[in-house]
C-alpha positions as CSV (number, residue, x, y, z in Angstrom):
1,R,20.0,-48.1,-27.9
2,I,21.0,-44.7,-29.3
3,T,17.4,-44.0,-30.1
4,M,16.3,-44.9,-26.6
5,K,19.0,-42.7,-25.1
6,L,18.0,-39.8,-27.4
7,S,14.3,-40.2,-26.5
8,T,15.1,-40.3,-22.7
9,S,17.3,-37.2,-23.1
10,L,14.6,-35.3,-25.0
11,L,12.0,-36.2,-22.4
12,S,14.2,-35.0,-19.7
13,I,14.9,-31.7,-21.4
14,G,11.1,-31.3,-22.0
15,F,10.3,-32.0,-18.4
16,L,12.9,-29.6,-17.1
17,M,11.7,-26.9,-19.5
18,A,8.1,-27.4,-18.3
19,C,9.1,-27.2,-14.6
20,A,11.1,-24.0,-15.3
21,S,8.3,-22.3,-17.1
22,A,5.8,-23.2,-14.3
23,G,8.2,-22.0,-11.7
24,S,8.7,-18.7,-13.4
25,A,5.0,-18.2,-13.8
26,I,4.5,-18.6,-10.1
27,A,7.5,-16.4,-9.3
28,A,6.3,-13.7,-11.8
29,S,2.9,-13.4,-10.1
30,G,4.4,-13.0,-6.7
31,C,1.3,-14.2,-4.9
32,S,1.6,-16.4,-1.8
33,S,1.3,-20.2,-2.1
34,A,1.0,-20.5,1.7
35,P,-2.3,-21.5,3.3
36,A,-4.6,-18.7,4.1
37,A,-3.9,-19.3,7.9
38,Q,-0.4,-17.9,7.3
39,W,-1.5,-14.7,5.5
40,Q,-1.3,-11.3,7.1
41,P,-4.7,-9.8,8.2
42,K,-6.3,-7.4,5.7
43,A,-6.6,-4.9,8.6
44,K,-2.8,-4.7,8.8
45,L,-2.5,-3.9,5.1
46,E,-5.3,-1.3,5.4
47,S,-3.5,0.3,8.3
48,Q,-0.3,0.5,6.3
49,L,-2.0,2.1,3.3
50,T,-3.9,4.5,5.5
51,A,-0.7,5.6,7.1
52,Q,0.6,6.4,3.6
53,G,-2.4,8.7,3.0
54,M,-4.5,6.3,1.0
55,K,-8.2,5.8,1.5
56,V,-9.0,2.1,1.1
57,R,-12.3,1.3,-0.5
58,Q,-12.0,-2.5,-0.7
59,I,-9.5,-5.4,-0.2
60,K,-10.2,-8.7,-2.0
61,S,-8.4,-12.0,-1.7
62,E,-7.4,-13.4,-5.1
63,G,-5.1,-16.4,-5.6
64,G,-2.7,-15.7,-2.7
65,C,-2.8,-11.9,-3.3
66,Y,-4.7,-9.1,-1.8
67,E,-6.2,-6.8,-4.4
68,V,-6.7,-3.3,-3.1
69,Y,-9.0,-0.7,-4.5
70,A,-8.2,2.7,-3.0
71,T,-7.7,6.4,-3.7
72,D,-4.3,8.1,-3.1
73,K,-3.7,11.5,-1.4
74,S,-4.6,13.4,-4.6
75,G,-7.9,11.5,-5.0
76,K,-6.7,9.3,-7.9
77,R,-8.1,5.8,-7.9
78,Q,-5.5,3.0,-7.3
79,N,-5.7,-0.7,-8.0
80,L,-2.9,-2.4,-6.2
81,A,-1.9,-6.0,-5.5
82,F,0.1,-7.4,-2.5
83,N,1.4,-10.8,-1.5
84,A,-1.1,-11.9,1.1
85,Q,1.6,-13.5,3.3
86,T,4.3,-10.8,3.2
87,L,2.3,-7.8,2.2
88,K,4.9,-7.0,-0.4
89,Q,3.4,-4.8,-3.1
90,L,3.5,-6.4,-6.6
91,E,4.1,-4.6,-9.9
92,D,1.1,-6.3,-11.5
93,A,-2.1,-5.1,-10.0
94,E,-3.9,-8.1,-11.5
95,A,-1.4,-10.7,-10.1
96,G,-4.0,-12.8,-8.2
97,E,-6.3,-13.2,-11.2
98,K,-3.8,-15.2,-13.2
């Protein structure tokens, strides 16, 4: 009986740890898990970036994120990532590729 309780407890702990690490991986990427129909249009993101003085070269959809290739006001190339649903900029420019 003690062995069975110990085994059940260890399995429960293992399951909880697996769920927590999977959840943190999703949260860390910051990409949307919503269906594409709920995403903001790429044109809206392009308009926002243009208003900030950026020149957008390309916007790609990658894993719930928009990956943006642009140049800033000074002409420096930028590689940026945004949550496709909220258009929130993400720290990791490669977030959608994970």
